[in-house]
gemmi code that builds the backbone of each chain (N, CA, C; Angstrom):
import gemmi

chains = {
    "A": [
        ("UNK", (-0.300, 21.446, -1.591), (0.114, 20.325, -2.441), (-1.055, 19.369, -2.589)),
        ("UNK", (-1.370, 19.008, -3.817), (-2.491, 18.117, -4.076), (-2.195, 16.737, -3.507)),
        ("UNK", (-3.243, 16.027, -3.151), (-3.040, 14.680, -2.656), (-4.173, 14.189, -1.791)),
        ("UNK", (-3.835, 13.317, -0.861), (-4.786, 12.681, 0.039), (-4.592, 13.250, 1.435)),
        ("UNK", (-5.667, 13.669, 2.058), (-5.619, 14.159, 3.428), (-6.408, 13.223, 4.323)),
        ("UNK", (-5.754, 12.750, 5.375), (-6.419, 11.869, 6.340), (-6.515, 12.547, 7.705)),
        ("UNK", (-7.585, 12.272, 8.408), (-7.747, 12.794, 9.766), (-8.586, 11.816, 10.587)),
        ("UNK", (-8.262, 11.647, 11.883), (-7.135, 12.272, 12.571), (-5.821, 11.568, 12.239)),
        ("UNK", (-4.721, 12.177, 12.622), (-3.401, 11.563, 12.444), (-3.238, 10.412, 13.413)),
        ("UNK", (-3.762, 10.595, 14.606), (-3.628, 9.588, 15.642), (-4.820, 9.699, 16.589)),
        ("UNK", (-5.249, 8.544, 17.101), (-6.405, 8.538, 17.985), (-6.336, 7.329, 18.906)),
        ("UNK", (-6.644, 7.575, 20.182), (-6.808, 6.480, 21.136), (-8.290, 6.387, 21.457)),
        ("UNK", (-8.801, 5.171, 21.386), (-10.247, 4.982, 21.452), (-10.581, 3.846, 22.406)),
        ("UNK", (-11.623, 4.036, 23.189), (-12.085, 2.950, 24.063), (-12.867, 1.924, 23.248)),
        ("UNK", (-12.696, 0.668, 23.593), (-13.439, -0.399, 22.918), (-14.934, -0.146, 23.036)),
        ("UNK", (-15.642, -0.426, 21.952), (-17.080, -0.225, 21.913), (-17.506, 1.120, 21.360)),
        ("UNK", (-16.571, 2.049, 21.258), (-16.897, 3.368, 20.735), (-16.944, 3.351, 19.217)),
        ("UNK", (-17.660, 4.280, 18.677), (-17.762, 4.464, 17.225), (-16.704, 5.464, 16.790)),
        ("UNK", (-16.103, 5.211, 15.649), (-15.033, 6.088, 15.163), (-15.107, 6.196, 13.648)),
        ("UNK", (-14.948, 7.414, 13.143), (-14.880, 7.611, 11.702), (-13.548, 8.230, 11.335)),
        ("UNK", (-12.835, 7.568, 10.451), (-11.596, 8.100, 9.890), (-11.941, 8.801, 8.585)),
        ("UNK", (-11.442, 10.014, 8.464), (-11.787, 10.813, 7.285), (-10.685, 10.761, 6.237)),
        ("UNK", (-11.107, 10.818, 5.004), (-10.171, 10.814, 3.881), (-10.727, 11.711, 2.782)),
        ("UNK", (-9.903, 12.643, 2.326), (-10.305, 13.553, 1.256), (-9.189, 13.638, 0.240)),
        ("UNK", (-9.578, 13.602, -1.037), (-8.575, 13.749, -2.101), (-8.986, 14.908, -3.009)),
        ("UNK", (-7.971, 15.560, -3.577), (-8.255, 16.689, -4.460), (-7.712, 16.455, -5.860)),
        ("UNK", (-7.565, 15.196, -6.218), (-7.021, 14.847, -7.521), (-8.114, 14.404, -8.496)),
        ("UNK", (-9.350, 14.392, -8.022), (-10.497, 13.981, -8.833), (-10.366, 12.545, -9.328)),
        ("UNK", (-9.715, 11.711, -8.508), (-9.594, 10.302, -8.866), (-10.915, 9.580, -8.653)),
        ("UNK", (-11.204, 8.637, -9.549), (-12.439, 7.876, -9.399), (-12.354, 6.847, -8.274)),
        ("UNK", (-11.238, 6.150, -8.184), (-11.137, 5.028, -7.245), (-10.466, 5.449, -5.945)),
        ("UNK", (-10.995, 4.931, -4.843), (-10.404, 5.178, -3.529), (-10.404, 3.887, -2.723)),
        ("UNK", (-9.489, 3.817, -1.774), (-9.263, 2.574, -1.038), (-8.946, 2.875, 0.424)),
        ("UNK", (-9.241, 1.903, 1.267), (-8.778, 1.911, 2.643), (-8.003, 0.625, 2.902)),
        ("UNK", (-6.787, 0.799, 3.408), (-5.937, -0.319, 3.806), (-5.619, -0.181, 5.299)),
        ("UNK", (-5.368, -1.303, 5.937), (-4.779, -1.277, 7.260), (-3.403, -1.930, 7.199)),
        ("UNK", (-2.494, -1.390, 7.994), (-1.129, -1.902, 7.999), (-0.782, -2.375, 9.389)),
        ("UNK", (-0.448, -3.637, 9.480), (-0.067, -4.249, 10.746), (1.300, -4.896, 10.600)),
        ("UNK", (2.092, -4.837, 11.648), (3.453, -5.359, 11.617), (3.437, -6.820, 11.208)),
        ("UNK", (4.261, -7.143, 10.215), (4.372, -8.524, 9.779), (3.307, -8.976, 8.805)),
        ("UNK", (2.281, -8.134, 8.609), (1.190, -8.518, 7.704), (1.095, -7.610, 6.489)),
        ("UNK", (1.897, -6.594, 6.438), (1.824, -5.688, 5.306), (0.532, -4.908, 5.289)),
        ("UNK", (0.115, -4.495, 4.105), (-1.136, -3.751, 3.949), (-2.226, -4.697, 3.472)),
        ("UNK", (-3.381, -4.574, 4.083), (-4.524, -5.384, 3.680), (-5.695, -4.468, 3.340)),
        ("UNK", (-6.353, -4.775, 2.237), (-7.440, -3.941, 1.742), (-8.704, -4.174, 2.565)),
        ("UNK", (-9.302, -3.082, 3.043), (-10.518, -3.172, 3.851), (-11.756, -2.998, 2.970)),
        ("UNK", (-11.845, -1.839, 2.342), (-12.930, -1.523, 1.417), (-12.381, -0.667, 0.299)),
        ("UNK", (-13.112, -0.625, -0.798), (-12.717, 0.216, -1.904), (-13.961, 0.814, -2.555)),
        ("UNK", (-13.719, 1.805, -3.410), (-14.801, 2.414, -4.170), (-14.273, 2.720, -5.559)),
        ("UNK", (-14.897, 2.169, -6.572), (-14.454, 2.402, -7.944), (-14.879, 3.777, -8.457)),
        ("UNK", (-15.969, 4.289, -7.929), (-16.460, 5.601, -8.331), (-17.490, 6.071, -7.306)),
        ("UNK", (-17.794, 7.341, -7.326), (-18.763, 7.882, -6.364), (-20.075, 7.110, -6.450)),
        ("UNK", (-20.595, 6.741, -5.282), (-21.861, 6.036, -5.224), (-21.736, 4.531, -5.158)),
        ("UNK", (-20.517, 4.006, -5.314), (-20.309, 2.557, -5.266), (-19.209, 2.217, -4.275)),
        ("UNK", (-19.339, 1.082, -3.605), (-18.306, 0.590, -2.706), (-18.206, -0.925, -2.838)),
        ("UNK", (-17.076, -1.466, -2.388), (-16.887, -2.903, -2.443), (-16.044, -3.370, -1.269)),
        ("UNK", (-16.130, -4.663, -0.980), (-15.390, -5.236, 0.136), (-14.027, -5.733, -0.314)),
        ("UNK", (-13.045, -5.511, 0.544), (-11.713, -6.024, 0.290), (-11.461, -7.310, 1.043)),
        ("UNK", (-10.241, -7.481, 1.491), (-9.824, -8.716, 2.154), (-10.309, -8.802, 3.593)),
        ("UNK", (-10.363, -7.674, 4.296), (-10.709, -7.669, 5.729), (-11.788, -6.634, 6.034)),
        ("UNK", (-13.000, -6.798, 5.522), (-14.033, -5.771, 5.680), (-14.826, -5.810, 6.992)),
        ("UNK", (-14.756, -6.928, 7.710), (-15.637, -7.096, 8.881), (-15.324, -6.062, 9.959)),
        ("UNK", (-16.385, -5.423, 10.457), (-16.232, -4.415, 11.501), (-16.049, -3.002, 10.961)),
        ("UNK", (-16.001, -2.882, 9.647), (-15.800, -1.579, 9.002), (-16.906, -1.308, 7.985)),
        ("UNK", (-17.215, -0.035, 7.812), (-18.114, 0.364, 6.736), (-17.578, 1.638, 6.097)),
        ("UNK", (-17.958, 1.840, 4.841), (-17.525, 3.026, 4.099), (-18.710, 3.596, 3.339)),
        ("UNK", (-18.548, 4.828, 2.911), (-19.530, 5.468, 2.040), (-18.781, 6.331, 1.037)),
        ("UNK", (-19.400, 6.573, -0.100), (-18.762, 7.408, -1.117), (-19.846, 8.298, -1.727)),
        ("UNK", (-20.177, 9.334, -0.991), (-21.253, 10.241, -1.423), (-20.815, 11.147, -2.561)),
        ("UNK", (-19.517, 11.407, -2.646), (-18.988, 12.256, -3.715), (-17.602, 11.778, -4.103)),
        ("UNK", (-17.008, 12.408, -5.098), (-15.711, 11.954, -5.607), (-14.595, 12.136, -4.595)),
        ("UNK", (-14.659, 13.199, -3.804), (-13.519, 13.598, -2.991), (-13.402, 12.877, -1.647)),
        ("UNK", (-14.510, 12.447, -1.070), (-14.492, 11.962, 0.310), (-14.793, 10.471, 0.411)),
        ("UNK", (-14.063, 9.802, 1.293), (-14.243, 8.351, 1.447), (-14.003, 8.003, 2.917)),
        ("UNK", (-14.962, 8.268, 3.790), (-14.773, 7.990, 5.211), (-14.889, 6.509, 5.548)),
        ("UNK", (-14.125, 6.097, 6.546), (-14.143, 4.728, 7.049), (-14.676, 4.756, 8.476)),
        ("UNK", (-15.711, 3.955, 8.746), (-16.333, 3.957, 10.065), (-16.168, 2.610, 10.749)),
        ("UNK", (-15.774, 2.683, 12.019), (-15.775, 1.513, 12.891), (-16.980, 1.684, 13.801)),
        ("UNK", (-17.974, 0.860, 13.633), (-19.224, 1.047, 14.370), (-19.057, 0.815, 15.869)),
        ("UNK", (-18.279, -0.198, 16.215), (-18.032, -0.533, 17.612), (-16.620, -1.093, 17.689)),
        ("UNK", (-15.668, -0.223, 18.011), (-14.253, -0.586, 17.910), (-13.877, -1.720, 18.869)),
        ("UNK", (-12.975, -2.570, 18.385), (-12.426, -3.657, 19.201), (-10.899, -3.564, 19.163)),
        ("UNK", (-10.209, -4.105, 20.172), (-8.748, -3.970, 20.225), (-8.023, -4.495, 18.984)),
        ("UNK", (-8.592, -5.498, 18.313), (-7.935, -6.039, 17.113), (-7.957, -5.053, 15.945)),
        ("UNK", (-8.682, -3.973, 16.092), (-8.690, -2.942, 15.067), (-7.620, -1.878, 15.309)),
        ("UNK", (-6.806, -2.088, 16.339), (-5.625, -1.250, 16.529), (-4.699, -1.457, 15.345)),
        ("UNK", (-4.382, -0.366, 14.646), (-3.621, -0.485, 13.410), (-3.311, 0.914, 12.884)),
        ("UNK", (-2.572, 0.944, 11.803), (-2.403, 2.182, 11.050), (-3.241, 2.058, 9.780)),
        ("UNK", (-4.079, 3.030, 9.543), (-5.017, 2.990, 8.424), (-4.572, 3.969, 7.346)),
        ("UNK", (-4.523, 3.468, 6.127), (-4.121, 4.295, 4.996), (-5.248, 4.386, 3.985)),
        ("UNK", (-5.503, 5.606, 3.564), (-6.421, 5.865, 2.468), (-5.588, 6.088, 1.213)),
        ("UNK", (-6.107, 5.655, 0.086), (-5.397, 5.824, -1.171), (-6.391, 6.076, -2.286)),
        ("UNK", (-5.885, 6.613, -3.387), (-6.731, 6.833, -4.550), (-5.958, 6.494, -5.805)),
        ("UNK", (-6.692, 6.245, -6.862), (-6.065, 6.037, -8.166), (-7.013, 6.549, -9.237)),
        ("UNK", (-6.413, 7.088, -10.303), (-7.283, 7.664, -11.314), (-6.785, 7.527, -12.722)),
        ("UNK", (-5.517, 7.107, -12.838), (-4.962, 7.004, -14.179), (-5.001, 5.589, -14.704)),
        ("UNK", (-4.561, 5.443, -15.926), (-4.571, 4.129, -16.557), (-3.489, 3.217, -16.008)),
        ("UNK", (-2.512, 3.820, -15.295), (-1.414, 3.009, -14.775), (-1.816, 2.208, -13.548)),
        ("UNK", (-2.856, 2.627, -12.857), (-3.234, 1.933, -11.637), (-2.389, 2.304, -10.443)),
        ("UNK", (-1.538, 3.311, -10.590), (-0.705, 3.774, -9.478), (-1.580, 4.313, -8.359)),
        ("UNK", (-1.251, 3.940, -7.128), (-1.988, 4.428, -5.965), (-1.261, 5.609, -5.343)),
        ("UNK", (-2.041, 6.582, -4.902), (-1.528, 7.706, -4.145), (-2.048, 7.557, -2.720)),
        ("UNK", (-1.134, 7.599, -1.767), (-1.498, 7.331, -0.373), (-1.500, 8.588, 0.474)),
        ("UNK", (-2.381, 8.576, 1.491), (-2.299, 9.566, 2.541), (-1.207, 9.185, 3.529)),
        ("UNK", (-1.047, 10.015, 4.561), (0.021, 9.804, 5.532), (-0.379, 8.853, 6.643)),
        ("UNK", (-1.623, 8.411, 6.668), (-2.040, 7.398, 7.624), (-2.700, 7.956, 8.866)),
        ("UNK", (-3.536, 7.120, 9.456), (-4.176, 7.424, 10.741), (-3.862, 6.276, 11.683)),
        ("UNK", (-3.170, 6.601, 12.775), (-2.800, 5.568, 13.748), (-3.897, 5.471, 14.787)),
        ("UNK", (-4.526, 4.311, 14.861), (-5.647, 4.104, 15.771), (-5.291, 3.055, 16.812)),
        ("UNK", (-5.494, 3.412, 18.071), (-5.285, 2.469, 19.166), (-6.608, 2.273, 19.876)),
        ("UNK", (-7.051, 1.023, 19.974), (-8.301, 0.696, 20.642), (-7.981, -0.041, 21.941)),
        ("UNK", (-8.386, 0.542, 23.051), (-8.063, -0.027, 24.362), (-9.255, -0.757, 24.969)),
    ],
    "B": [
        ("UNK", (-5.399, -13.179, 2.344), (-4.070, -13.774, 2.233), (-3.195, -12.866, 1.385)),
        ("UNK", (-1.887, -12.912, 1.667), (-0.970, -12.058, 0.950), (-0.698, -12.633, -0.429)),
        ("UNK", (-0.771, -11.803, -1.435), (-0.431, -12.232, -2.781), (1.072, -12.192, -2.972)),
        ("UNK", (1.723, -11.140, -2.432), (3.148, -10.983, -2.628), (3.922, -11.189, -1.347)),
        ("UNK", (5.115, -11.743, -1.485), (5.993, -11.930, -0.344), (7.363, -11.404, -0.727)),
        ("UNK", (7.892, -10.463, 0.070), (9.208, -9.924, -0.226), (10.292, -10.701, 0.510)),
        ("UNK", (11.433, -10.683, -0.078), (12.593, -11.358, 0.486), (13.831, -10.535, 0.171)),
        ("UNK", (14.709, -10.233, 1.126), (14.587, -10.613, 2.527), (13.613, -9.711, 3.281)),
        ("UNK", (13.314, -10.038, 4.516), (12.464, -9.189, 5.342), (13.202, -7.924, 5.743)),
        ("UNK", (14.519, -8.045, 5.934), (15.332, -6.893, 6.298), (16.690, -7.009, 5.630)),
        ("UNK", (17.253, -5.856, 5.279), (18.529, -5.806, 4.562), (19.281, -4.568, 5.006)),
        ("UNK", (20.538, -4.749, 5.399), (21.394, -3.625, 5.771), (22.632, -3.654, 4.886)),
        ("UNK", (22.937, -2.532, 4.252), (24.108, -2.457, 3.384), (24.815, -1.129, 3.592)),
        ("UNK", (26.049, -1.052, 3.130), (26.812, 0.185, 3.208), (26.381, 1.144, 2.094)),
        ("UNK", (26.421, 2.407, 2.408), (26.114, 3.416, 1.400), (27.017, 3.232, 0.185)),
        ("UNK", (26.432, 3.332, -0.985), (27.179, 3.149, -2.218), (27.029, 1.758, -2.814)),
        ("UNK", (26.673, 0.782, -1.978), (26.460, -0.564, -2.490), (25.090, -0.658, -3.167)),
        ("UNK", (24.896, -1.751, -3.884), (23.602, -2.006, -4.518), (22.722, -2.838, -3.589)),
        ("UNK", (21.431, -2.572, -3.648), (20.464, -3.317, -2.827), (19.499, -4.051, -3.743)),
        ("UNK", (19.306, -5.326, -3.472), (18.365, -6.123, -4.262), (17.311, -6.730, -3.351)),
        ("UNK", (16.068, -6.510, -3.737), (14.935, -7.072, -3.011), (14.104, -7.896, -3.972)),
        ("UNK", (13.539, -8.970, -3.463), (12.781, -9.882, -4.303), (11.336, -9.972, -3.849)),
        ("UNK", (10.481, -10.283, -4.798), (9.047, -10.420, -4.519), (8.545, -11.647, -5.248)),
        ("UNK", (7.837, -12.494, -4.548), (7.186, -13.640, -5.184), (5.682, -13.505, -4.996)),
        ("UNK", (4.928, -13.956, -5.979), (3.482, -13.851, -5.909), (2.857, -15.160, -6.362)),
        ("UNK", (1.541, -15.280, -6.175), (0.918, -16.593, -6.300), (0.105, -16.796, -7.568)),
        ("UNK", (-0.572, -15.743, -8.031), (-1.476, -15.930, -9.166), (-1.066, -15.053, -10.337)),
        ("UNK", (-1.667, -15.272, -11.473), (-1.356, -14.475, -12.653), (-1.701, -13.008, -12.397)),
        ("UNK", (-0.931, -12.129, -12.990), (-1.096, -10.698, -12.760), (-1.155, -9.938, -14.077)),
        ("UNK", (-1.673, -8.724, -14.006), (-1.603, -7.801, -15.131), (-0.382, -6.903, -15.024)),
        ("UNK", (-0.099, -6.469, -13.808), (1.092, -5.678, -13.582), (1.556, -5.834, -12.146)),
        ("UNK", (2.782, -5.421, -11.905), (3.369, -5.464, -10.573), (3.963, -4.097, -10.299)),
        ("UNK", (3.741, -3.599, -9.106), (4.245, -2.274, -8.744), (5.146, -2.389, -7.514)),
        ("UNK", (6.062, -1.461, -7.402), (6.898, -1.328, -6.208), (6.625, 0.022, -5.570)),
        ("UNK", (6.553, -0.001, -4.231), (6.320, 1.200, -3.447), (7.377, 1.313, -2.363)),
        ("UNK", (7.633, 2.545, -1.941), (8.539, 2.812, -0.826), (7.754, 3.472, 0.294)),
        ("UNK", (8.117, 3.139, 1.531), (7.485, 3.752, 2.691), (8.561, 4.168, 3.678)),
        ("UNK", (8.691, 5.457, 3.863), (9.570, 5.956, 4.908), (8.854, 5.810, 6.250)),
        ("UNK", (9.635, 5.694, 7.297), (9.091, 5.434, 8.620), (8.033, 6.465, 9.002)),
        ("UNK", (6.843, 5.982, 9.364), (5.785, 6.872, 9.810), (5.075, 7.631, 8.705)),
        ("UNK", (5.342, 7.270, 7.468), (4.740, 7.991, 6.342), (3.902, 7.060, 5.483)),
        ("UNK", (3.234, 7.635, 4.504), (2.466, 6.841, 3.560), (3.358, 6.240, 2.487)),
        ("UNK", (2.792, 5.340, 1.710), (3.551, 4.694, 0.640), (3.636, 5.600, -0.576)),
        ("UNK", (4.750, 5.485, -1.257), (4.983, 6.268, -2.471), (5.306, 5.315, -3.612)),
        ("UNK", (4.624, 5.510, -4.725), (4.839, 4.657, -5.888), (6.215, 4.883, -6.491)),
        ("UNK", (6.902, 3.777, -6.822), (8.221, 3.868, -7.437), (8.182, 3.534, -8.917)),
        ("UNK", (7.611, 2.380, -9.228), (7.702, 1.898, -10.599), (6.667, 0.807, -10.828)),
        ("UNK", (6.185, 0.718, -12.050), (5.223, -0.311, -12.448), (5.803, -1.078, -13.611)),
        ("UNK", (5.659, -2.398, -13.583), (6.078, -3.230, -14.699), (4.894, -4.101, -15.107)),
        ("UNK", (4.611, -4.140, -16.386), (3.471, -4.898, -16.880), (3.879, -6.349, -17.103)),
        ("UNK", (2.899, -7.211, -17.193), (3.164, -8.646, -17.282), (3.873, -9.021, -18.576)),
        ("UNK", (3.784, -8.172, -19.608), (4.470, -8.483, -20.864), (5.860, -7.817, -20.945)),
        ("UNK", (6.292, -7.203, -19.857), (7.622, -6.604, -19.777), (8.527, -7.469, -18.908)),
        ("UNK", (9.801, -7.441, -19.206), (10.751, -8.255, -18.441), (11.675, -7.406, -17.580)),
        ("UNK", (11.891, -6.162, -17.996), (12.789, -5.297, -17.250), (12.377, -3.846, -17.463)),
        ("UNK", (12.576, -3.051, -16.414), (12.243, -1.639, -16.520), (13.191, -0.837, -15.643)),
        ("UNK", (13.555, 0.361, -16.097), (14.484, 1.193, -15.366), (13.838, 2.538, -15.055)),
        ("UNK", (14.217, 3.087, -13.908), (13.818, 4.445, -13.568), (14.893, 5.005, -12.657)),
        ("UNK", (15.736, 5.882, -13.216), (16.836, 6.429, -12.427), (17.747, 5.331, -11.908)),
        ("UNK", (17.911, 5.248, -10.592), (18.758, 4.212, -9.983), (18.016, 2.923, -9.715)),
        ("UNK", (16.788, 2.836, -10.150), (15.964, 1.648, -9.927), (15.937, 0.780, -11.177)),
        ("UNK", (16.045, -0.526, -10.932), (15.874, -1.502, -12.011), (14.951, -2.591, -11.501)),
        ("UNK", (13.889, -2.834, -12.234), (12.928, -3.865, -11.852), (12.911, -4.938, -12.929)),
        ("UNK", (12.901, -6.178, -12.495), (12.736, -7.296, -13.415), (11.484, -8.073, -13.035)),
        ("UNK", (10.938, -8.738, -14.008), (9.740, -9.549, -13.793), (9.893, -10.860, -14.538)),
        ("UNK", (9.684, -11.956, -13.835), (9.713, -13.289, -14.432), (8.357, -13.937, -14.164)),
        ("UNK", (7.467, -13.869, -15.125), (6.114, -14.384, -14.907), (6.103, -15.908, -14.820)),
        ("UNK", (7.084, -16.571, -15.409), (7.121, -18.035, -15.320), (7.433, -18.483, -13.900)),
        ("UNK", (8.214, -17.691, -13.194), (8.559, -17.994, -11.806), (7.699, -17.212, -10.816)),
        ("UNK", (6.827, -16.365, -11.339), (5.996, -15.508, -10.501), (6.859, -14.760, -9.489)),
        ("UNK", (7.832, -14.036, -10.023), (8.738, -13.306, -9.151), (9.209, -12.017, -9.813)),
        ("UNK", (9.597, -11.072, -8.969), (10.122, -9.791, -9.426), (11.258, -9.393, -8.498)),
        ("UNK", (12.159, -8.589, -9.017), (13.222, -8.062, -8.180), (13.331, -6.564, -8.385)),
        ("UNK", (13.707, -5.875, -7.320), (13.962, -4.438, -7.349), (15.415, -4.230, -6.980)),
        ("UNK", (16.155, -3.603, -7.866), (17.561, -3.286, -7.627), (17.703, -1.789, -7.477)),
        ("UNK", (18.306, -1.355, -6.382), (18.648, 0.049, -6.188), (20.160, 0.147, -6.283)),
        ("UNK", (20.647, 0.873, -7.255), (22.089, 0.986, -7.435), (22.633, 2.194, -6.680)),
        ("UNK", (23.911, 2.103, -6.313), (24.611, 3.209, -5.647), (23.756, 3.790, -4.524)),
        ("UNK", (23.445, 2.955, -3.551), (22.494, 3.337, -2.506), (22.949, 4.569, -1.727)),
        ("UNK", (21.963, 5.280, -1.223), (22.183, 6.491, -0.430), (21.464, 6.352, 0.891)),
        ("UNK", (21.867, 7.126, 1.867), (21.215, 7.072, 3.183), (19.715, 7.327, 3.057)),
        ("UNK", (19.344, 8.184, 2.124), (17.927, 8.529, 1.930), (17.105, 7.369, 1.387)),
        ("UNK", (17.759, 6.308, 0.937), (17.032, 5.128, 0.449), (16.543, 4.253, 1.599)),
        ("UNK", (16.983, 4.545, 2.815), (16.514, 3.802, 3.983), (15.001, 3.918, 4.084)),
        ("UNK", (14.322, 2.786, 4.010), (12.854, 2.764, 3.976), (12.410, 1.306, 3.896)),
        ("UNK", (11.105, 1.104, 3.916), (10.546, -0.215, 3.615), (10.045, -0.212, 2.179)),
        ("UNK", (10.221, -1.337, 1.519), (9.850, -1.449, 0.113), (8.845, -2.582, -0.039)),
        ("UNK", (7.778, -2.285, -0.764), (6.690, -3.240, -0.928), (6.426, -3.490, -2.406)),
        ("UNK", (6.172, -4.745, -2.736), (5.648, -5.032, -4.056), (4.131, -5.154, -3.954)),
        ("UNK", (3.463, -4.878, -5.042), (2.003, -4.955, -5.067), (1.567, -5.511, -6.404)),
        ("UNK", (0.626, -6.426, -6.370), (0.108, -7.028, -7.596), (-1.381, -6.788, -7.675)),
        ("UNK", (-1.912, -6.950, -8.872), (-3.285, -6.512, -9.109), (-4.262, -7.645, -9.304)),
        ("UNK", (-3.909, -8.840, -8.926), (-4.817, -9.967, -9.146), (-5.207, -10.598, -7.829)),
        ("UNK", (-6.374, -10.301, -7.364), (-6.875, -10.949, -6.165), (-8.337, -10.565, -5.995)),
        ("UNK", (-9.101, -11.338, -5.302), (-10.505, -11.075, -4.980), (-11.364, -10.943, -6.225)),
        ("UNK", (-10.815, -11.158, -7.381), (-11.600, -11.028, -8.599), (-11.898, -9.604, -8.996)),
        ("UNK", (-11.342, -8.630, -8.280), (-11.628, -7.238, -8.636), (-10.371, -6.471, -9.028)),
        ("UNK", (-9.276, -7.200, -9.155), (-8.009, -6.632, -9.613), (-7.543, -5.474, -8.745)),
        ("UNK", (-7.858, -5.495, -7.455), (-7.348, -4.466, -6.569), (-5.943, -4.848, -6.139)),
        ("UNK", (-5.144, -3.832, -5.851), (-3.757, -4.089, -5.491), (-3.654, -4.824, -4.163)),
        ("UNK", (-2.833, -5.849, -4.157), (-2.519, -6.612, -2.958), (-1.039, -6.454, -2.681)),
        ("UNK", (-0.710, -6.095, -1.454), (0.667, -5.781, -1.097), (1.325, -6.942, -0.366)),
        ("UNK", (2.639, -7.038, -0.547), (3.424, -7.973, 0.229), (3.735, -7.403, 1.596)),
        ("UNK", (4.532, -8.129, 2.348), (4.843, -7.741, 3.724), (6.037, -6.791, 3.817)),
        ("UNK", (6.763, -6.597, 2.744), (7.796, -5.575, 2.696), (9.185, -6.028, 3.070)),
        ("UNK", (10.159, -5.296, 2.568), (11.562, -5.441, 2.936), (12.013, -4.156, 3.585)),
        ("UNK", (12.558, -4.277, 4.794), (13.064, -3.106, 5.500), (14.533, -2.919, 5.110)),
        ("UNK", (14.837, -1.849, 4.377), (16.193, -1.569, 3.895), (16.829, -0.486, 4.752)),
        ("UNK", (18.021, -0.778, 5.252), (18.781, 0.208, 6.023), (20.099, 0.450, 5.316)),
        ("UNK", (20.379, 1.707, 5.003), (21.639, 2.087, 4.368), (22.530, 2.684, 5.441)),
        ("UNK", (23.684, 2.080, 5.616), (24.616, 2.506, 6.656), (25.586, 3.530, 6.071)),
        ("UNK", (25.609, 4.747, 6.602), (26.467, 5.799, 6.034), (27.949, 5.470, 6.183)),
    ],
}
model = gemmi.Model(1)
for chain_id, residues in chains.items():
    chain = gemmi.Chain(chain_id)
    for i, (resn, *xyz) in enumerate(residues, 1):
        res = gemmi.Residue()
        res.name, res.seqid = resn, gemmi.SeqId(i, " ")
        for name, pos in zip(("N", "CA", "C"), xyz):
            atom = gemmi.Atom()
            atom.name, atom.element = name, gemmi.Element(name[0])
            atom.pos, atom.b_iso = gemmi.Position(*pos), 0.0
            res.add_atom(atom)
        chain.add_residue(res)
    model.add_chain(chain)
structure = gemmi.Structure()
structure.add_model(model)
structure.setup_entities()
């Protein structure tokens, strides 16, 4: 089934470690996004990419970096994880004129 | 900061009843979208309403938009147990890049 694939599904990480969350889409969408979801705060945009080769900062970009080397992949990296980055991370893409987002199933990250 | 705020935060109703959720937002928008999230899953797009539309229907869903009050409502008619989920509104005006900003969601529980 076409869509967004995220990996890992779940991860426990020691503070200070580096972590990359992977996201791949097979819909050939130009735009991709990373959101984090925290209880009581809804989803907040971390970084986005309008097209391959470009990235932009969202509402909560500090401590995160992204790259967009090609259309399909949009990895999110935590250079040095901190406990406040414990969250569920969602990757999404959009490609049509409607602006509808297609979401992956999420990556649950716990930083101890 | 959150652009959209859903009300109520949680709603429990009997199967077969109608469920109404509200969303208020702060700034002018181009469109407003509603998404559903089942527990532990990614978000799924339900419906989009543009700023020049006042009402839109899709199956058992009815969405209204009042741009003068900066508010929208989602009505689910003849609710089913499978409608149990969290529902989020999302608007496209924030950060100057028109990326979707999500509210904090309404947790809907349908009692069989």
